[in-house]
N, C-alpha and C positions, 0 to 999 in steps of 0.2 A: 794596557792596550786590549781592545776587544779581540777575542779569539777569532772573530769573523774577519778581522783585518790582519792580525799577526798570529798565525797558528804554528806553535812550536811543538805540537803534540806528535809530529812525525818522528821525533827522537825515540818514541816508544818502540817503533818498528826497526830501529837501527840494528844492523848486524855487520860486524860485531858491535857489542855494546861497551864502549869505553867507560871507565869510571867517571862519575859526575860529582863535582864538588860545588856546592852552592854556599857561598859565604855572603852573609848579609847582616845588616845592622837592625837591631830591634827598634830603633828610633828612626828608621828610614821613612821620610815623608814623601818620597817620590815613588818608590815601589812599596806600596802598602795596600791594605784592604780598604782604606779610606783616604786615598790620595787626592789632594786638591790639585794635582797635576792631571787628574782624570776629569775631563770636561763634564761627564755625567754626574760625578760627585759634586762638582760645582753647581750643576743644575739642581740636584737634590737639596743643596744648601740654599737655594734661592738666588744664586748669583748669575744665573743664565736666563735672561728673559725668553719666554717661549719654550723652555725645556718641556718636552712632551710627557715627562713622567717616567717612573721606573719601569713600567710595563714595556714601553717602547725604547727607552734609552737608560738601561740600568747601569749604575756604577759598577766598575770591575774590581772584584776582590783579588787583586794581583797576586798577593802572597799565597792565597788559597789556591788559585789557579796553578801557580808554579808547583805547589806541593802536590796537587792532584796529578799533574803530568809526571812528576818525579815518582810518585807512588806507583803509577802505571808502569813506568820504566823499571822500577825495582821489582814489581810483580812479574814483569816479563824477563827477569833474569839479570837486570842491570844492577850495578853497585852505585848507591847514592849516599853521599855524606852531606848533611846539612849542618852548617856551623852558623848559629845566630849569635852575633856579638852584642851582648847586653849594653845598652846605652850608646851604641854606635849608630851613626846616620847612614847616608847613602854611599859613602866612600870608605869601606873598611880597609882597602889597600893603602889609604892615606891616613885615616884616623887611628887605625890599630895595626900598623905595619907588621909588628912582630908576630901577633896572633895570626894575621893573614898569611905571612910567610911560613909560619910553622905548619898551618893546615895544608897549604899548597905543597910544601916539601914532603909532608907525610904522604900525600897522594902520589907524587911523582917518584919518590924514592922507595915507597913501600913501607 
């Protein structure tokens, strides 16, 4: 989602800063840097007639945007743990339940 429409960067200013755990799959086709769920990526691929081009409607590099916000959160004193599950898609809590559970319990139990 375009940061102009959904801006989650406010987390950077949170006080106090709770720990953040981002668990995601390496093969997620929905939240990715080249997601075909992104209308502008479809435009870039030629699937959207009249797409105005990257200058006006750039595809959103979703994972990179998330990493950028979380890096700013970390730089501001927050604790961030990223767990990328290799070969996993959009639903790590379903596809890789034990690894998901382990990472989550590690966060909440210390």
